[in-house]
Each structure stands twice: as C-alpha cells, then as structure tokens.
Backbone as ProteinMPNN parsed JSONL, in Angstrom:
{"seq_chain_A": "MLNHRQSHDRKGDKVYRSKPKNNYFCSTHKRTGAKYNATCTPHIIRTSLVQEIILEILRDTGGYVREDEAEFVERVREKSAVKQGETARTYKKRIAKNEHRIADLEKVFRSLYEDKTLGRIHDNRFEEMSAGYEQEQAELKAQTAALQVELDEFNSNSICTDKFVELVR", "coords_chain_A": {"N_chain_A": [[99.876, 105.097, 101.787], [100.223, 101.672, 101.254], [102.67, 99.363, 100.158], [102.285, 96.353, 98.46], [103.312, 93.163, 97.846], [102.768, 90.312, 95.908], [102.834, 86.887, 95.053], [101.117, 84.817, 94.571], [97.843, 83.416, 94.15], [94.716, 82.982, 95.78], [92.162, 80.645, 95.609], [89.474, 79.646, 96.934], [90.269, 76.907, 98.892], [92.624, 76.394, 97.684], [95.935, 77.28, 96.612], [97.453, 79.122, 94.098], [100.254, 79.562, 92.064], [101.282, 82.564, 90.576], [101.93, 85.286, 88.221], [104.168, 87.656, 89.666], [102.646, 90.217, 91.61], [102.555, 93.689, 92.156], [101.49, 96.119, 94.044], [99.979, 99.212, 95.283], [98.176, 99.751, 98.168], [95.389, 101.403, 99.745], [96.232, 102.806, 102.76], [94.547, 103.597, 104.813], [92.164, 102.184, 104.505], [93.202, 99.582, 104.598], [94.442, 99.302, 107.106], [92.47, 100.007, 108.968], [90.159, 98.678, 108.27], [86.885, 97.555, 108.715], [86.091, 99.703, 110.183], [86.189, 102.164, 108.802], [84.728, 101.605, 106.488], [82.45, 102.819, 105.427], [83.317, 105.335, 104.596], [85.716, 104.951, 103.33], [86.614, 103.112, 100.663], [87.97, 99.972, 99.463], [90.798, 100.603, 97.619], [93.208, 100.379, 94.955], [96.325, 100.764, 93.388], [98.452, 99.997, 90.689], [101.923, 99.442, 91.002], [103.516, 99.764, 88.753], [102.01, 101.552, 87.283], [102.117, 103.825, 88.902], [104.794, 104.349, 88.705], [104.946, 104.963, 85.964], [103.373, 107.302, 85.877], [104.893, 109.061, 87.516], [107.249, 109.113, 86.004], [106.281, 110.333, 83.691], [105.587, 112.853, 84.676], [108.09, 113.754, 85.416], [109.318, 113.855, 82.945], [107.774, 115.809, 81.661], [108.29, 117.991, 83.334], [111.047, 118.194, 82.969], [111.054, 118.889, 80.275], [109.876, 121.388, 80.358], [111.804, 122.723, 81.837], [113.914, 122.672, 80.027], [112.84, 124.242, 77.985], [112.351, 126.771, 79.16], [114.316, 127.663, 81.22], [115.068, 129.708, 83.036], [112.604, 130.819, 83.884], [111.479, 128.593, 85.143], [113.291, 128.171, 87.293], [112.905, 130.576, 88.636], [110.141, 130.379, 89.35], [110.152, 128.09, 91.026], [111.862, 128.927, 93.084], [110.35, 131.154, 93.982], [107.929, 129.953, 94.887], [109.014, 128.289, 96.926], [110.153, 130.196, 98.526], [107.999, 131.627, 99.589], [106.65, 129.673, 101.137], [108.795, 128.793, 102.792], [109.431, 131.15, 103.935], [107.334, 131.852, 105.685], [107.413, 129.615, 107.397], [110.062, 129.807, 108.31], [109.989, 132.229, 109.732], [108.292, 131.453, 111.86], [109.875, 129.405, 112.946], [112.103, 130.894, 113.748], [111.008, 132.583, 115.663], [110.265, 130.669, 117.564], [112.785, 129.605, 118.251], [113.982, 131.845, 119.426], [112.25, 132.154, 121.615], [112.766, 129.771, 122.989], [115.498, 130.084, 123.545], [115.355, 132.209, 125.312], [113.884, 131.111, 127.427], [115.7, 129.133, 128.223], [117.76, 130.739, 129.207], [116.37, 131.857, 131.356], [115.913, 129.567, 132.871], [118.545, 129.009, 133.622], [118.983, 131.123, 135.436], [117.101, 130.505, 137.366], [118.052, 128.039, 138.2], [120.504, 128.788, 139.353], [119.613, 130.372, 141.452], [118.179, 128.49, 142.925], [120.299, 126.784, 143.623], [121.701, 128.48, 145.331], [119.785, 128.754, 147.35], [119.774, 126.13, 148.343], [122.435, 125.909, 149.255], [122.464, 127.842, 151.283], [120.724, 126.639, 152.972], [118.009, 126.859, 152.841], [116.317, 125.168, 151.43], [115.654, 121.65, 151.417], [117.901, 118.9, 150.645], [116.703, 116.766, 149.196], [114.498, 118.003, 147.984], [115.84, 119.911, 146.396], [117.193, 118.218, 144.63], [114.97, 117.074, 143.246], [113.777, 119.355, 142.083], [115.888, 120.47, 140.583], [116.45, 118.371, 138.801], [114.108, 118.388, 137.238], [114.183, 120.886, 136.056], [116.627, 120.714, 134.651], [116.027, 118.709, 132.832], [113.985, 119.948, 131.327], [115.508, 122.036, 130.252], [117.354, 120.598, 128.707], [115.618, 119.433, 126.806], [114.646, 121.763, 125.544], [117.01, 122.772, 124.417], [117.62, 120.684, 122.599], [115.335, 120.822, 120.919], [115.719, 123.428, 119.948], [118.11, 123.127, 118.543], [117.304, 121.317, 116.554], [115.408, 122.835, 115.194], [117.065, 124.866, 114.202], [118.674, 123.395, 112.463], [116.788, 122.771, 110.5], [116.177, 125.334, 109.544], [118.658, 125.947, 108.4], [118.614, 124.075, 106.328], [116.635, 125.165, 104.742], [118.0, 127.194, 103.521], [119.689, 125.725, 101.9], [118.024, 124.75, 99.937], [117.832, 126.165, 97.577], [120.082, 125.368, 96.327], [119.39, 122.766, 95.662], [117.568, 123.148, 93.623], [119.201, 124.159, 91.625], [120.819, 121.922, 91.219], [118.913, 120.106, 90.204], [118.239, 121.34, 87.794], [120.695, 121.115, 86.495], [120.808, 118.351, 86.184], [118.691, 117.888, 84.407], [119.688, 119.169, 82.144]], "CA_chain_A": [[99.716, 103.942, 100.918], [101.097, 100.522, 101.562], [103.103, 98.565, 99.03], [102.001, 94.951, 98.666], [103.852, 92.261, 96.745], [102.093, 89.024, 95.994], [103.17, 85.981, 93.942], [100.218, 83.719, 94.525], [96.426, 83.714, 94.268], [93.935, 81.989, 96.504], [90.779, 80.373, 95.118], [88.985, 78.659, 97.886], [91.309, 76.353, 99.717], [93.823, 76.162, 96.843], [96.847, 78.434, 96.35], [98.017, 78.983, 92.766], [101.327, 80.503, 91.735], [100.957, 83.504, 89.461], [102.941, 86.32, 88.016], [104.211, 88.554, 90.826], [101.924, 91.498, 91.497], [103.162, 94.71, 92.979], [100.456, 97.172, 94.097], [99.831, 100.017, 96.468], [96.845, 99.731, 98.766], [95.096, 102.498, 100.629], [96.585, 102.461, 104.143], [93.433, 103.859, 105.753], [91.287, 101.015, 104.418], [93.94, 98.329, 104.963], [94.711, 99.237, 108.561], [91.26, 100.18, 109.804], [89.16, 97.662, 107.864], [85.468, 97.863, 108.734], [85.814, 100.936, 110.863], [85.97, 103.304, 107.826], [84.168, 101.124, 105.226], [81.46, 103.737, 104.869], [83.985, 106.478, 104.013], [86.92, 104.556, 102.53], [86.479, 101.824, 99.987], [89.279, 99.455, 99.078], [91.275, 101.055, 96.339], [94.525, 99.863, 94.697], [97.003, 101.237, 92.141], [99.55, 99.219, 90.37], [103.224, 100.086, 91.147], [104.02, 100.132, 87.428], [101.286, 102.742, 86.883], [102.647, 104.925, 89.715], [106.095, 104.723, 88.093], [104.662, 105.663, 84.704], [102.865, 108.676, 86.149], [106.014, 109.812, 88.006], [108.15, 109.314, 84.912], [105.655, 111.315, 82.791], [105.741, 114.165, 85.32], [109.539, 114.176, 85.362], [109.609, 114.228, 81.54], [107.107, 117.129, 81.448], [109.028, 119.031, 84.04], [112.302, 118.35, 82.247], [110.785, 119.632, 79.032], [109.638, 122.8, 80.775], [113.103, 123.34, 82.242], [114.698, 122.896, 78.782], [112.231, 125.283, 77.229], [112.485, 128.059, 79.802], [115.044, 127.365, 82.482], [115.012, 130.885, 83.902], [111.247, 130.93, 84.465], [111.374, 127.446, 86.033], [114.064, 128.432, 88.542], [112.218, 131.661, 89.343], [108.951, 129.873, 89.953], [110.469, 127.173, 92.13], [112.367, 129.753, 94.221], [109.248, 131.975, 94.466], [107.058, 129.091, 95.692], [109.632, 127.834, 98.175], [110.39, 131.363, 99.396], [106.79, 131.917, 100.362], [106.458, 128.601, 102.129], [109.888, 128.803, 103.714], [109.436, 132.469, 104.658], [106.398, 131.715, 106.809], [107.913, 128.595, 108.339], [111.256, 130.309, 108.904], [109.603, 133.187, 110.773], [107.783, 130.681, 112.961], [110.985, 128.723, 113.622], [112.972, 131.911, 114.383], [110.322, 133.031, 116.911], [110.359, 129.545, 118.508], [114.133, 129.507, 118.717], [114.163, 132.965, 120.386], [111.524, 131.841, 122.818], [113.513, 128.673, 123.673], [116.702, 130.62, 124.17], [114.964, 133.068, 126.447], [113.517, 130.185, 128.538], [116.965, 128.499, 128.663], [118.443, 131.725, 130.035], [115.57, 131.906, 132.607], [116.248, 128.342, 133.63], [119.862, 129.189, 134.243], [118.845, 132.002, 136.576], [116.371, 129.764, 138.381], [118.949, 127.023, 138.756], [121.496, 129.442, 140.21], [118.861, 130.757, 142.699], [117.913, 127.215, 143.593], [121.527, 126.318, 144.257], [121.953, 129.332, 146.49], [118.884, 128.345, 148.454], [120.283, 124.867, 148.928], [123.679, 126.217, 149.971], [122.07, 128.559, 152.484], [119.893, 125.755, 153.85], [116.565, 127.246, 152.728], [115.548, 123.985, 150.985], [116.314, 120.347, 151.718], [118.646, 118.284, 149.566], [115.791, 116.021, 148.376], [113.724, 118.94, 147.192], [116.788, 120.469, 145.474], [117.408, 117.21, 143.609], [113.766, 116.93, 142.451], [113.563, 120.545, 141.257], [116.997, 120.605, 139.598], [116.263, 117.369, 137.733], [113.011, 118.844, 136.346], [114.728, 122.078, 135.28], [117.679, 120.242, 133.745], [115.351, 117.97, 131.767], [113.332, 120.954, 130.472], [116.555, 122.739, 129.503], [117.887, 119.718, 127.68], [114.601, 119.337, 125.747], [114.654, 123.033, 124.783], [118.256, 122.825, 123.643], [117.439, 119.747, 121.489], [114.37, 121.438, 119.981], [116.34, 124.59, 119.285], [119.076, 122.58, 117.567], [116.544, 120.723, 115.409], [114.852, 123.953, 114.414], [118.177, 125.529, 113.504], [119.031, 122.536, 111.321], [115.759, 122.953, 109.436], [116.421, 126.654, 108.948], [119.82, 125.819, 107.55], [118.196, 123.313, 105.15], [115.89, 126.086, 103.858], [118.979, 127.962, 102.712], [120.289, 124.879, 100.882], [117.053, 124.275, 98.939], [118.1, 126.795, 96.267], [121.149, 124.521, 95.696], [118.772, 121.611, 95.11], [116.971, 123.574, 92.377], [120.269, 124.244, 90.666], [121.211, 120.544, 90.886], [117.865, 119.513, 89.366], [118.398, 121.94, 86.462], [121.854, 120.494, 85.918], [120.45, 116.939, 85.827], [117.881, 117.941, 83.258], [120.524, 119.579, 80.998]], "C_chain_A": [[100.704, 102.859, 101.359], [101.435, 99.745, 100.283], [102.886, 97.118, 99.354], [102.532, 94.157, 97.495], [103.253, 90.851, 96.958], [102.48, 88.193, 94.776], [102.295, 84.755, 93.924], [98.794, 84.222, 94.65], [95.746, 82.572, 95.029], [92.535, 81.895, 95.856], [90.271, 79.261, 95.972], [90.113, 78.178, 98.802], [92.659, 76.185, 98.979], [94.598, 77.444, 96.679], [97.521, 78.169, 95.002], [99.174, 80.04, 92.645], [100.936, 81.327, 90.531], [102.08, 84.471, 89.259], [102.976, 87.236, 89.229], [103.414, 89.823, 90.582], [102.518, 92.447, 92.525], [102.18, 95.91, 92.912], [100.614, 98.023, 95.377], [98.369, 100.017, 96.88], [96.603, 100.938, 99.614], [95.345, 102.082, 102.059], [95.431, 102.618, 105.078], [92.53, 102.634, 105.702], [91.938, 99.74, 104.935], [94.082, 98.21, 106.45], [93.466, 99.293, 109.416], [90.126, 99.248, 109.475], [87.733, 98.209, 107.948], [85.175, 99.199, 109.336], [85.476, 102.121, 109.923], [85.375, 102.806, 106.516], [83.187, 102.038, 104.604], [82.116, 104.903, 104.142], [85.147, 106.124, 103.135], [86.714, 103.165, 101.962], [87.87, 101.31, 99.698], [89.675, 99.956, 97.703], [92.806, 100.73, 96.165], [95.044, 100.571, 93.401], [98.241, 100.399, 91.919], [100.879, 100.042, 90.469], [103.705, 100.552, 89.801], [103.268, 101.364, 86.929], [101.79, 103.964, 87.642], [103.974, 105.321, 89.06], [105.92, 105.421, 86.783], [104.229, 107.087, 84.89], [104.056, 109.574, 86.621], [107.02, 110.091, 86.855], [107.59, 110.381, 83.95], [105.787, 112.721, 83.409], [107.169, 114.667, 85.251], [109.83, 114.556, 83.913], [108.988, 115.605, 81.213], [107.893, 118.272, 82.119], [110.415, 119.284, 83.411], [112.207, 119.155, 80.969], [110.586, 121.099, 79.283], [110.925, 123.447, 81.134], [113.917, 123.601, 80.989], [114.182, 124.051, 77.945], [112.505, 126.669, 77.846], [113.059, 127.881, 81.212], [114.919, 128.521, 83.459], [113.675, 131.014, 84.625], [111.036, 129.752, 85.488], [112.062, 127.731, 87.376], [113.376, 129.53, 89.335], [110.944, 131.196, 90.021], [109.18, 128.95, 91.146], [110.943, 128.003, 93.335], [111.249, 130.597, 94.839], [108.313, 131.15, 95.351], [107.695, 128.692, 96.988], [109.893, 128.964, 99.054], [109.152, 131.692, 100.183], [106.557, 130.93, 101.467], [107.518, 128.681, 103.24], [109.865, 130.082, 104.528], [108.514, 132.389, 105.899], [106.901, 130.741, 107.855], [109.187, 129.128, 109.06], [110.965, 131.369, 109.997], [109.12, 132.458, 111.999], [108.919, 130.03, 113.715], [111.875, 129.743, 114.355], [112.35, 132.386, 115.7], [110.449, 131.911, 117.985], [111.724, 129.426, 119.109], [114.428, 130.678, 119.765], [113.477, 132.704, 121.678], [112.273, 130.808, 123.688], [114.783, 129.227, 124.29], [116.441, 131.473, 125.344], [114.629, 132.169, 127.674], [114.752, 129.493, 129.059], [117.708, 129.41, 129.572], [117.694, 131.862, 131.375], [115.861, 130.709, 133.487], [117.613, 128.405, 134.303], [119.778, 130.033, 135.51], [118.11, 131.277, 137.726], [117.28, 128.701, 139.014], [119.968, 127.603, 139.69], [120.837, 129.856, 141.546], [118.599, 129.526, 143.51], [119.136, 126.668, 144.277], [121.891, 127.17, 145.433], [121.071, 129.017, 147.647], [119.28, 127.07, 149.107], [121.539, 125.106, 149.719], [123.412, 126.924, 151.246], [121.163, 127.8, 153.449], [118.452, 126.126, 153.796], [115.687, 126.1, 152.21], [116.355, 122.755, 151.287], [116.949, 119.79, 150.471], [117.698, 117.534, 148.602], [114.99, 116.922, 147.455], [114.593, 119.557, 146.076], [117.018, 119.488, 144.318], [116.211, 117.092, 142.67], [113.646, 118.161, 141.526], [114.663, 120.697, 140.192], [116.867, 119.589, 138.461], [115.258, 117.801, 136.74], [113.496, 119.98, 135.439], [115.754, 121.639, 134.275], [117.043, 119.49, 132.536], [114.689, 118.928, 130.765], [114.367, 121.688, 129.635], [117.143, 121.871, 128.398], [116.885, 119.593, 126.525], [114.575, 120.592, 124.888], [115.892, 123.174, 123.899], [118.15, 121.909, 122.449], [116.479, 120.292, 120.457], [114.967, 122.566, 119.237], [117.346, 124.123, 118.224], [118.358, 122.028, 116.326], [115.947, 121.813, 114.581], [115.896, 124.657, 113.624], [118.651, 124.724, 112.325], [118.066, 122.694, 110.172], [115.9, 124.284, 108.799], [117.619, 126.638, 108.016], [119.472, 125.069, 106.264], [117.438, 124.181, 104.208], [116.882, 126.822, 102.947], [119.627, 127.036, 101.667], [119.315, 124.428, 99.802], [117.291, 124.948, 97.583], [119.234, 125.986, 95.514], [120.511, 123.343, 95.053], [118.113, 121.961, 93.751], [118.054, 123.623, 91.308], [120.752, 122.837, 90.258], [120.207, 119.867, 89.954], [118.02, 120.036, 87.939], [119.596, 121.305, 85.756], [121.584, 119.06, 85.425], [119.642, 116.929, 84.496], [118.688, 118.299, 82.018], [121.2, 118.307, 80.506]], "O_chain_A": [[101.835, 103.123, 101.767], [100.569, 99.511, 99.439], [103.267, 96.676, 100.438], [102.245, 94.437, 96.331], [103.256, 90.312, 98.065], [102.469, 88.672, 93.642], [102.668, 83.743, 93.331], [98.55, 85.305, 95.181], [96.126, 81.404, 94.944], [91.855, 82.89, 95.604], [90.59, 78.089, 95.769], [90.817, 78.985, 99.408], [93.682, 75.874, 99.588], [94.035, 78.536, 96.615], [98.097, 77.101, 94.797], [99.058, 81.193, 93.059], [100.328, 80.826, 89.586], [103.055, 84.491, 90.01], [101.924, 87.568, 89.775], [103.484, 90.428, 89.512], [102.924, 92.044, 93.615], [102.063, 96.596, 91.897], [101.25, 97.64, 96.358], [97.465, 100.246, 96.076], [97.56, 101.474, 100.174], [94.748, 101.117, 102.538], [95.316, 101.868, 106.047], [92.164, 102.097, 106.747], [91.309, 98.931, 105.617], [93.869, 97.135, 107.011], [93.419, 98.683, 110.484], [89.229, 99.04, 110.291], [87.416, 99.217, 107.317], [84.134, 99.792, 109.054], [84.61, 102.945, 110.214], [85.491, 103.499, 105.505], [83.064, 102.069, 103.379], [81.553, 105.418, 103.176], [85.534, 106.913, 102.274], [86.651, 102.176, 102.693], [88.836, 102.073, 99.68], [88.95, 99.746, 96.73], [93.573, 100.806, 97.126], [94.285, 100.905, 92.491], [98.992, 100.124, 92.855], [100.92, 101.202, 90.058], [104.26, 101.647, 89.701], [103.856, 102.164, 86.2], [101.879, 105.046, 87.061], [104.243, 106.509, 88.881], [106.645, 106.37, 86.485], [104.656, 107.981, 84.16], [104.191, 110.709, 86.165], [107.567, 111.19, 86.765], [108.335, 111.227, 83.457], [106.076, 113.677, 82.689], [107.419, 115.856, 85.051], [110.55, 115.529, 83.687], [109.617, 116.444, 80.568], [108.112, 119.339, 81.546], [110.884, 120.419, 83.335], [113.077, 119.95, 80.614], [111.06, 121.949, 78.529], [111.151, 124.606, 80.787], [114.555, 124.649, 80.884], [114.949, 124.751, 77.283], [112.847, 127.615, 77.136], [112.356, 127.945, 82.221], [114.675, 128.283, 84.641], [113.627, 131.285, 85.825], [110.469, 129.955, 86.562], [111.477, 127.549, 88.443], [113.268, 129.442, 90.559], [110.684, 131.579, 91.161], [108.475, 129.032, 92.151], [110.482, 127.801, 94.459], [111.188, 130.75, 96.059], [107.942, 131.589, 96.44], [107.055, 128.73, 98.039], [109.876, 128.782, 100.272], [109.257, 132.013, 101.366], [106.294, 131.31, 102.608], [107.209, 128.643, 104.431], [110.247, 130.08, 105.698], [108.883, 132.805, 106.998], [106.825, 131.008, 109.054], [109.358, 128.921, 110.262], [111.615, 131.391, 111.042], [109.513, 132.822, 113.107], [108.965, 130.07, 114.944], [112.343, 129.474, 115.461], [113.038, 132.567, 116.704], [110.707, 132.19, 119.156], [111.864, 129.181, 120.307], [115.037, 130.459, 120.812], [114.026, 132.987, 122.743], [112.394, 130.943, 124.906], [115.121, 128.89, 125.424], [117.221, 131.478, 126.296], [115.048, 132.451, 128.797], [114.847, 129.277, 130.267], [118.24, 128.976, 130.594], [118.333, 131.971, 132.422], [116.033, 130.835, 134.699], [117.798, 127.911, 135.415], [120.405, 129.721, 136.522], [118.462, 131.426, 138.896], [117.262, 128.504, 140.229], [120.284, 126.999, 140.716], [121.428, 129.708, 142.615], [118.798, 129.55, 144.725], [119.046, 126.142, 145.387], [122.35, 126.65, 146.45], [121.514, 129.005, 148.796], [119.138, 126.928, 150.322], [121.686, 124.529, 150.796], [124.077, 126.64, 152.242], [120.879, 128.243, 154.562], [117.703, 125.715, 154.684], [114.49, 126.045, 152.492], [117.58, 122.803, 151.399], [116.578, 120.165, 149.358], [117.837, 117.627, 147.382], [114.828, 116.623, 146.272], [114.132, 119.706, 144.944], [117.033, 119.894, 143.156], [116.38, 117.017, 141.453], [113.437, 118.012, 140.322], [114.378, 121.017, 139.039], [117.14, 119.906, 137.303], [115.457, 117.636, 135.536], [113.241, 120.006, 134.235], [115.763, 122.135, 133.148], [117.479, 119.634, 131.394], [114.801, 118.763, 129.55], [114.147, 121.94, 128.451], [117.4, 122.346, 127.292], [117.291, 119.647, 125.364], [114.495, 120.513, 123.662], [115.806, 123.645, 122.765], [118.554, 122.306, 121.356], [116.755, 120.241, 119.258], [114.773, 122.69, 118.028], [117.405, 124.685, 117.13], [118.781, 122.263, 115.194], [115.973, 121.728, 113.353], [115.654, 125.023, 112.474], [118.999, 125.29, 111.288], [118.469, 122.745, 109.01], [115.756, 124.38, 107.58], [117.587, 127.256, 106.952], [119.998, 125.408, 105.204], [117.542, 124.004, 102.994], [116.622, 127.036, 101.763], [120.078, 127.528, 100.633], [119.73, 123.784, 98.839], [116.982, 124.361, 96.546], [119.301, 125.949, 94.285], [120.979, 122.901, 94.004], [118.114, 121.135, 92.838], [117.83, 123.164, 90.188], [121.057, 122.598, 89.09], [120.591, 119.148, 89.032], [117.942, 119.265, 86.983], [119.528, 120.993, 84.567], [122.082, 118.64, 84.38], [119.868, 116.105, 83.61], [118.402, 117.784, 80.937], [121.967, 118.348, 79.545]]}, "name": "protein", "num_of_chains": 1, "seq": "MLNHRQSHDRKGDKVYRSKPKNNYFCSTHKRTGAKYNATCTPHIIRTSLVQEIILEILRDTGGYVREDEAEFVERVREKSAVKQGETARTYKKRIAKNEHRIADLEKVFRSLYEDKTLGRIHDNRFEEMSAGYEQEQAELKAQTAALQVELDEFNSNSICTDKFVELVR"}
C-alpha cells in the first residue's frame, strides 16, 4: 500500500485548496495502472480508519492480556515456536552447508596455490580462479553471518512478548 497525502482537489483546469487528505492506495493498481485493471480495481482506505482499526486491535489484545496473561504468553510462544522451529531448522542446515563449502574452498585454494607454486598453472589462471573462489567464500561467510543473526533474533522474541505484556500492565 502507498500512503498519499493531498491538500488540493482538481476540477477541470482549476485547483482548489481543501482539507488535507491522507489515504492509502493499493500499490498494485497505482504502480501498474491499466495492466491489472481487470484483476485489481482502484481501492483506497483512509489513514485515520487504519489507525482506528489498529488501535481497536491493540485494545482488544490488551484486554485479553489483562484477562488471562498466562494463556496469552503461552499462545504467542507456541505460535512463534512452531514458525521459528521450522525456519530455524532450515537456517541451521543452510549454515552447516555454507560452513562445509567454506572449508572445501579453503582446501581448493591451498591446492591451487600449490599448483601455482609448482608451475602447473600460469599466474593469470591462478588469479582468475582464486578471485572467483575468494568471492564465493566471502558471499558464503556474509550469508552465514546474516542467518546466524536471524537465529539469534529468534531467541530474543520471547523477550519481546514479555515487554509487550509489561506495556499492557
């Protein structure tokens, strides 16, 4: 959704000042225009209405927390544990795969260096191959670090639930 603020109206060639309007427009319709007109009609929601809906949901959730805090915490942790458990397993597998490939690249790079030292390959070829392997290794290390950060964030999500409950109190 795109937020659009407007403080004037057009009627023909004339522009009139009006009360400021603050709306959300469907981004699919706004960005693609006629391409998706058959499947996506122009639809708008006032920002004030979105705020009211969010506030109502927060009030309802806050009331639920006040009524049965233990059940709320249990349900939130249960839901996030299922989601995070599947994602965490996938991330851990990917991290292990990346670390294995990084170790393999170290072995390949050592062998390549020995071949260069013994004169089995030319300097130009060594430079090309080593650059490719180093780039792949750097990308794998960066991806592994990013996945590890996300895994660590999963562990801190239970802290967020506790903070929310404290705010509601």
